[in-house]
Backbone as CSV, one residue per row, in Angstrom:
resi,resn,N_x,N_y,N_z,CA_x,CA_y,CA_z,C_x,C_y,C_z
1,MET,18.943,35.263,-22.346,20.346,35.536,-22.117,20.529,36.324,-20.819
2,ASN,19.710,37.383,-20.625,19.810,38.183,-19.401,19.521,37.337,-18.172
3,GLU,18.568,36.406,-18.322,18.240,35.529,-17.217,19.460,34.700,-16.810
4,MET,20.213,34.229,-17.814,21.415,33.429,-17.565,22.464,34.275,-16.850
5,LEU,22.656,35.492,-17.302,23.629,36.370,-16.663,23.231,36.674,-15.224
6,GLU,21.940,36.910,-15.016,21.484,37.201,-13.669,21.730,36.011,-12.748
7,ARG,21.460,34.805,-13.232,21.696,33.609,-12.429,23.181,33.450,-12.120
8,ASP,24.035,33.666,-13.127,25.483,33.550,-12.918,25.966,34.597,-11.928
9,ASP,25.452,35.824,-12.062,25.826,36.891,-11.136,25.400,36.542,-9.707
10,LEU,24.197,36.008,-9.566,23.708,35.636,-8.240,24.541,34.510,-7.641
11,MET,24.951,33.547,-8.482,25.787,32.450,-7.989,27.138,32.971,-7.509
12,LEU,27.726,33.904,-8.256,29.001,34.490,-7.850,28.850,35.275,-6.551
13,LEU,27.799,36.053,-6.460,27.528,36.835,-5.257,27.306,35.899,-4.064
14,ASN,26.556,34.853,-4.295,26.302,33.865,-3.250,27.603,33.263,-2.736
15,ALA,28.479,32.876,-3.665,29.767,32.278,-3.289,30.609,33.272,-2.505
16,ALA,30.619,34.522,-2.933,31.403,35.550,-2.250,30.861,35.791,-0.836
17,MET,29.546,35.840,-0.708,28.927,36.102,0.588,29.158,34.929,1.549
18,ALA,29.179,33.714,1.008,29.364,32.538,1.857,30.709,32.586,2.571
19,GLY,31.724,33.153,1.928,33.043,33.243,2.544,33.152,34.358,3.559
20,VAL,32.231,35.320,3.531,32.295,36.489,4.398,31.388,36.355,5.623
21,LEU,30.234,35.746,5.434,29.246,35.676,6.508,29.573,34.583,7.518
22,GLU,29.301,34.866,8.755,29.452,33.886,9.821,28.182,33.033,9.860
23,PRO,28.325,31.736,10.052,27.134,30.888,10.156,26.296,31.288,11.360
24,VAL,24.997,31.184,11.197,24.064,31.506,12.274,23.195,30.284,12.522
25,ALA,23.124,29.862,13.753,22.284,28.718,14.100,20.818,29.118,13.993
26,PRO,19.974,28.228,13.491,18.546,28.561,13.407,17.939,28.591,14.803
27,PRO,16.847,29.293,14.963,16.159,29.283,16.264,15.812,27.837,16.640
28,PRO,15.868,27.507,17.926,15.614,26.124,18.360,14.305,25.536,17.835
29,ALA,13.233,26.323,17.783,11.944,25.806,17.309,12.019,25.433,15.827
30,LEU,12.702,26.252,15.021,12.844,25.971,13.597,13.717,24.742,13.385
31,LYS,14.806,24.634,14.147,15.691,23.475,14.047,14.918,22.198,14.387
32,ALA,14.120,22.237,15.433,13.325,21.069,15.834,12.323,20.698,14.737
33,GLN,11.718,21.699,14.120,10.738,21.461,13.048,11.415,20.802,11.839
34,ILE,12.588,21.275,11.464,13.325,20.710,10.326,13.738,19.274,10.629
35,LEU,14.283,19.046,11.812,14.714,17.692,12.181,13.538,16.721,12.238
36,PHE,12.383,17.190,12.708,11.184,16.346,12.738,10.733,16.003,11.319
37,ALA,10.812,16.975,10.410,10.363,16.762,9.027,11.214,15.720,8.296
38,VAL,12.500,15.664,8.578,13.379,14.733,7.857,13.633,13.443,8.632
39,ARG,13.111,13.361,9.862,13.302,12.167,10.669,12.671,10.960,9.970
40,GLY,13.370,9.867,9.949,12.838,8.655,9.344,13.124,8.529,7.858
41,ILE,13.664,9.561,7.238,14.030,9.466,5.827,15.484,9.035,5.768
42,PRO,15.747,7.830,5.238,17.142,7.383,5.156,17.979,8.366,4.342
43,GLN,19.184,8.635,4.814,20.041,9.616,4.157,20.459,9.179,2.761
44,ASP,20.454,7.873,2.475,20.860,7.404,1.156,19.666,7.022,0.284
45,SER,18.466,7.502,0.622,17.280,7.148,-0.151,17.217,7.934,-1.462
46,VAL,16.541,7.344,-2.428,16.372,7.956,-3.746,14.894,7.895,-4.101
47,ILE,14.378,8.963,-4.657,12.987,8.996,-5.110,12.992,9.291,-6.597
48,LEU,12.295,8.477,-7.361,12.108,8.715,-8.789,10.609,8.843,-9.000
49,ARG,10.156,10.028,-9.299,8.727,10.276,-9.496,8.264,9.665,-10.817
50,SER,6.968,9.413,-10.928,6.430,8.735,-12.109,6.745,9.466,-13.412
51,HIS,6.849,10.769,-13.377,7.121,11.538,-14.598,8.624,11.685,-14.872
52,GLU,9.457,11.143,-13.989,10.905,11.250,-14.141,11.477,9.971,-14.753
53,GLY,12.717,10.032,-15.168,13.374,8.887,-15.766,13.174,8.880,-17.277
54,ARG,13.860,7.950,-17.930,13.798,7.886,-19.392,13.284,6.522,-19.835
55,TRP,12.294,6.529,-20.693,11.751,5.305,-21.260,12.540,4.951,-22.513
56,THR,12.829,3.658,-22.672,13.546,3.154,-23.834,12.659,2.136,-24.543
57,LYS,12.556,2.251,-25.849,11.753,1.311,-26.636,12.559,0.035,-26.851
58,LEU,11.983,-1.126,-26.471,12.632,-2.415,-26.687,12.096,-3.106,-27.940
59,ALA,10.821,-2.908,-28.211,10.150,-3.488,-29.375,8.886,-2.668,-29.592
60,ASP,8.170,-2.911,-30.675,6.918,-2.188,-30.910,5.972,-2.419,-29.735
61,GLY,5.567,-1.342,-29.083,4.637,-1.429,-27.965,5.261,-1.857,-26.653
62,VAL,6.589,-1.991,-26.603,7.278,-2.410,-25.375,8.314,-1.354,-25.015
63,ARG,8.196,-0.817,-23.795,9.167,0.175,-23.334,9.577,-0.144,-21.909
64,VAL,10.770,0.326,-21.555,11.328,0.034,-20.236,11.982,1.289,-19.672
65,LYS,11.900,1.416,-18.345,12.543,2.531,-17.649,13.352,1.951,-16.490
66,THR,14.627,2.327,-16.410,15.467,1.888,-15.296,15.130,2.722,-14.075
67,LEU,14.825,2.048,-12.976,14.523,2.738,-11.722,15.761,2.877,-10.854
68,SER,16.604,1.820,-10.827,17.821,1.903,-10.022,18.804,0.807,-10.398
69,PHE,20.059,1.033,-10.020,21.119,0.039,-10.112,21.612,-0.241,-8.708
70,ASP,21.818,-1.504,-8.371,22.380,-1.897,-7.088,23.773,-2.456,-7.371
71,LYS,24.791,-1.640,-7.125,26.171,-2.046,-7.436,26.603,-3.257,-6.616
72,ALA,26.200,-3.316,-5.364,26.623,-4.417,-4.491,26.082,-5.759,-4.988
73,ARG,24.854,-5.776,-5.491,24.244,-7.024,-5.974,24.367,-7.178,-7.488
74,ASN,24.865,-6.144,-8.162,24.997,-6.128,-9.625,23.644,-6.351,-10.304
75,THR,22.619,-5.656,-9.792,21.281,-5.788,-10.351,20.724,-4.427,-10.756
76,ALA,19.700,-4.487,-11.596,18.965,-3.290,-12.000,17.490,-3.551,-11.736
77,THR,16.792,-2.534,-11.262,15.344,-2.613,-11.081,14.717,-1.801,-12.203
78,LEU,13.785,-2.429,-12.912,13.190,-1.824,-14.112,11.677,-1.823,-14.025
79,LEU,11.079,-0.901,-14.741,9.644,-0.887,-14.957,9.447,-1.112,-16.449
80,MET,8.644,-2.104,-16.821,8.408,-2.405,-18.228,6.917,-2.319,-18.511
81,VAL,6.578,-1.706,-19.626,5.187,-1.599,-20.055,5.054,-2.262,-21.412
82,LEU,4.091,-3.171,-21.511,3.738,-3.794,-22.785,2.341,-3.310,-23.136
83,GLU,2.205,-2.671,-24.271,0.903,-2.201,-24.739,0.081,-3.416,-25.187
84,PRO,-1.252,-3.288,-25.242,-2.075,-4.410,-25.694,-1.613,-4.936,-27.056
85,GLY,-1.476,-6.264,-27.142,-1.078,-6.906,-28.382,0.416,-6.892,-28.659
86,SER,1.217,-6.360,-27.750,2.657,-6.262,-28.005,3.379,-7.567,-27.697
87,ILE,4.561,-7.697,-28.299,5.361,-8.916,-28.177,6.819,-8.539,-27.927
88,LEU,7.421,-9.181,-26.934,8.857,-9.053,-26.680,9.470,-10.390,-27.090
89,PRO,10.361,-10.396,-28.083,10.919,-11.665,-28.584,11.630,-12.465,-27.497
90,GLU,11.732,-13.773,-27.728,12.434,-14.637,-26.780,13.885,-14.183,-26.680
91,HIS,14.484,-14.476,-25.532,15.843,-14.016,-25.270,16.480,-14.842,-24.154
92,GLU,17.784,-14.695,-24.010,18.556,-15.397,-22.988,18.821,-14.454,-21.823
93,HIS,19.029,-15.044,-20.664,19.410,-14.265,-19.476,20.760,-14.748,-18.966
94,ARG,21.678,-13.804,-18.804,22.980,-14.142,-18.201,22.811,-14.378,-16.711
95,GLY,22.070,-13.472,-16.085,21.850,-13.559,-14.646,20.387,-13.834,-14.346
96,PRO,20.032,-13.939,-13.061,18.649,-14.203,-12.684,17.738,-13.013,-12.981
97,GLU,16.447,-13.299,-13.122,15.439,-12.250,-13.346,14.253,-12.521,-12.437
98,GLN,13.750,-11.464,-11.797,12.538,-11.545,-10.996,11.515,-10.621,-11.635
99,THR,10.290,-11.113,-11.800,9.227,-10.341,-12.439,8.006,-10.309,-11.543
100,PHE,7.464,-9.128,-11.332,6.203,-8.950,-10.603,5.245,-8.217,-11.524
101,VAL,4.061,-8.774,-11.732,3.062,-8.146,-12.605,2.292,-7.116,-11.782
102,VAL,2.524,-5.848,-12.079,1.871,-4.748,-11.360,0.420,-4.611,-11.813
103,SER,0.197,-4.663,-13.127,-1.161,-4.570,-13.660,-1.239,-5.307,-14.990
104,GLY,-2.455,-5.693,-15.361,-2.676,-6.377,-16.627,-2.255,-7.834,-16.564
105,SER,-1.905,-8.378,-17.731,-1.494,-9.775,-17.797,-0.549,-9.973,-18.969
106,CYS,0.195,-11.078,-18.904,1.100,-11.428,-19.996,1.335,-12.927,-19.990
107,ARG,1.931,-13.387,-21.079,2.349,-14.774,-21.178,3.832,-14.788,-21.493
108,ILE,4.570,-15.602,-20.770,5.991,-15.805,-21.029,6.094,-17.250,-21.497
109,GLY,6.240,-17.445,-22.795,6.155,-18.800,-23.332,4.770,-19.334,-23.029
110,ALA,4.682,-20.497,-22.374,3.392,-21.104,-22.036,2.884,-20.669,-20.660
111,LEU,3.649,-19.875,-19.936,3.299,-19.444,-18.585,2.436,-18.186,-18.633
112,SER,1.265,-18.208,-17.997,0.379,-17.034,-17.933,0.529,-16.357,-16.577
113,LEU,0.682,-15.035,-16.598,0.808,-14.251,-15.372,-0.218,-13.131,-15.371
114,ARG,-0.825,-12.879,-14.200,-1.808,-11.811,-14.024,-1.324,-10.851,-12.934
115,ALA,-2.008,-9.739,-12.781,-1.657,-8.745,-11.758,-1.500,-9.417,-10.399
116,GLY,-0.382,-9.124,-9.738,-0.082,-9.692,-8.430,0.768,-10.942,-8.483
117,ASP,0.959,-11.522,-9.682,1.776,-12.731,-9.821,3.255,-12.374,-9.851
118,TYR,4.079,-13.324,-9.382,5.529,-13.187,-9.331,6.152,-14.369,-10.057
119,HIS,7.224,-14.116,-10.788,7.938,-15.174,-11.503,9.436,-14.908,-11.373
120,ALA,10.207,-15.976,-11.128,11.667,-15.847,-11.060,12.275,-16.825,-12.049
121,ALA,13.259,-16.359,-12.800,14.000,-17.199,-13.748,15.465,-17.140,-13.365
122,GLY,16.123,-18.291,-13.366,17.509,-18.372,-12.942,18.496,-17.890,-13.990
123,ALA,19.729,-17.702,-13.549,20.805,-17.298,-14.454,20.952,-18.336,-15.557
124,GLY,21.197,-17.873,-16.773,21.371,-18.759,-17.912,20.085,-19.281,-18.503
125,SER,18.938,-18.817,-17.992,17.659,-19.321,-18.501,17.305,-18.699,-19.847
126,HIS,16.483,-19.428,-20.586,15.971,-18.955,-21.872,14.552,-18.471,-21.636
127,HIS,14.270,-17.249,-22.060,12.956,-16.642,-21.888,12.171,-16.825,-23.167
128,GLY,11.011,-17.450,-23.073,10.140,-17.544,-24.240,9.608,-16.168,-24.609
129,THR,8.907,-16.085,-25.716,8.299,-14.833,-26.165,7.356,-14.312,-25.084
130,VAL,7.414,-13.007,-24.815,6.510,-12.373,-23.857,5.419,-11.681,-24.665
131,LEU,4.169,-12.072,-24.425,3.013,-11.510,-25.128,2.074,-10.884,-24.122
132,SER,1.415,-9.812,-24.518,0.395,-9.233,-23.650,-0.805,-8.843,-24.499
133,ASP,-1.907,-9.583,-24.332,-3.125,-9.296,-25.084,-3.786,-8.006,-24.610
134,GLU,-3.860,-7.823,-23.300,-4.550,-6.655,-22.745,-3.598,-5.530,-22.331
135,GLY,-2.292,-5.793,-22.387,-1.297,-4.837,-21.901,-0.953,-5.154,-20.461
136,CYS,0.230,-4.744,-20.041,0.623,-4.984,-18.654,1.766,-4.056,-18.259
137,GLU,1.960,-3.984,-16.956,3.081,-3.246,-16.376,3.814,-4.226,-15.468
138,LEU,5.129,-4.354,-15.684,5.942,-5.309,-14.943,7.032,-4.596,-14.167
139,LEU,7.297,-5.070,-12.959,8.428,-4.612,-12.164,9.451,-5.741,-12.214
140,LEU,10.656,-5.439,-12.685,11.685,-6.453,-12.895,12.936,-6.138,-12.090
141,VAL,13.568,-7.173,-11.571,14.903,-7.064,-10.997,15.754,-8.028,-11.811
142,VAL,16.740,-7.473,-12.528,17.550,-8.276,-13.441,19.019,-8.034,-13.188
143,ASP,19.831,-8.946,-13.702,21.276,-8.783,-13.674,21.617,-7.508,-14.447
144,LYS,22.518,-6.708,-13.911,22.867,-5.423,-14.538,23.369,-5.615,-15.971
145,ASP,24.131,-6.682,-16.231,24.626,-6.941,-17.579,23.496,-7.215,-18.562
146,ASP,22.441,-7.927,-18.106,21.273,-8.165,-18.958,20.578,-6.854,-19.278
147,CYS,20.515,-5.979,-18.285,19.865,-4.682,-18.475,20.633,-3.855,-19.492
148,LEU,21.941,-3.813,-19.374,22.759,-3.012,-20.271,22.768,-3.571,-21.689
149,ALA,22.549,-4.887,-21.821,22.535,-5.519,-23.150,21.237,-5.238,-23.893
150,ALA,20.177,-4.882,-23.170,18.860,-4.692,-23.795,18.785,-3.490,-24.681
């Protein structure tokens, strides 16, 4: 509780001081160092570390994590993990789906995919059962509506 009060007090003090203090330009060497450090990093970039984000269970041994949404293209980029022996039931796709096998292997219906393989399915396609004997990690780009329906 005291920690919370101290933080709130510091935030209030900070806000009060910000209105009173005149801005001071950093020394030229420090400014150059800061600008060099952030050079080349797009201002609209997003980083999601491996331990960040939320995993959602889709089926026994199958989980998915949303990495990003692209509003302009109406797509979602997902990371999906299938544990060894897991099965994702067959399903329909409203929009297109792109799949890249990051590691392991899986079967989508009669199609076998291994690490490094890419598969694209068009809008309105029917997806056969996805099975993974050894387990796999998939990078998917799907229609946002398909992602939200999952």
